N, C-alpha and C positions, 0 to 999 in steps of 0.2 A: 866526359865533359867538364864542361867547367861551370863551377859555382857564381855564379846569379849574383852574389853577392864583392866579388869581386873583383875590379874595373879598375883598367887604367886609363887613366888621360893620353887624350891623342891634341893634336894640335887643336885643331877646333872643337873641341870638349862635347865629341859625340857620345861619350861612355857618362856625361851628367845627361845628358837627352835623353837617354836608354833608361841611367838609373832613375830618375826623375817623371821619363813615361812608366817604366815600372814600377814607379809610389801610388802612382795614380789607379793601375790596375787593383791593386793590394789592400786600396784605402777607399776606395769606390764603393758607396751605400745607393742601393738604389731605390728608388721611389715609393715608402711604401705609405699605401690611405687604408683606413678604416674603414668595414664596409657591414658594420651594427657588431653584434651578439652572432656570435655562433649558437647556436644552442639546439642542434641538430643527435653533440648524442646525446644530448638528454630525455628528447622525448624523440627517435626515430622508433620506440614499435609502440610507440602511439601512429594512427590511422593519419595517412596526409592531408586532416583537413584544417586550416591553419584557427578556423576558432578555437575546436580542440586543443592546438599547440598550446594559444596563450591562453585560454581557461582553465587549464593543468598547471600554466607559470604561475597564476592566479592566482592559484589554489595553495601552490609548494609556499609564493610569498603569504599567503594571510593567517597558517598553519604556523609559517615562521613568528609571523608578527605576533600569536595568541601564545607560543611557548614563550617567548622571551620576556611579553607584559609578566608570567606566570613564575616566568624566573626575579623579575627586578622587583613586582610586589611586597614579596617581604623582605628583602631590602629596604623601601623605603618607608612600609609600614615599621621597621625597625630606628631607620633613621627619625619619622615626625616623633615617635615615644623617648628618644635621648635626648631630644632640641627639648620640648615634653619638659621632662622632670627636672633639664639642668636648668628651664627657669623658673622654674617649679620651687626649685631649692635654692634660686637668688635670693626672688622673694620673700623664701621664707627667713632668711640670712636677711634679708632686710629689716625687715620687721622682728627679726629675736634681741632685745635688751639683757645681756650677763645679768643676776639679781646682783643689788647690791651696787647700782650703778647711779641711779637715781642721787642718793646723797653724796656721790664723788663729784658730780655738776658744778660748778663755779661758780 
């Protein structure tokens, strides 16, 4: 059997046509369509009622949002405290005057 990547070009250019035909076969990608989210793998054990499946997924989403809020709340509180401390420190430094500076002013 002759390898497909070795071609001898004849006078009519048949090998080039064959090569391009094989290249098109290799590079052809069929049209892909989107059919939405496939959640059957996650809810296949539930009863086959549509409202029950959607309700379960909404419940999981709700729990995920609550856990996310619970994780980010300490970070947010620490950031606010740090910002308040920096502002307070800057205001104190503006009001602070070292001793003996009143006599040196021109």
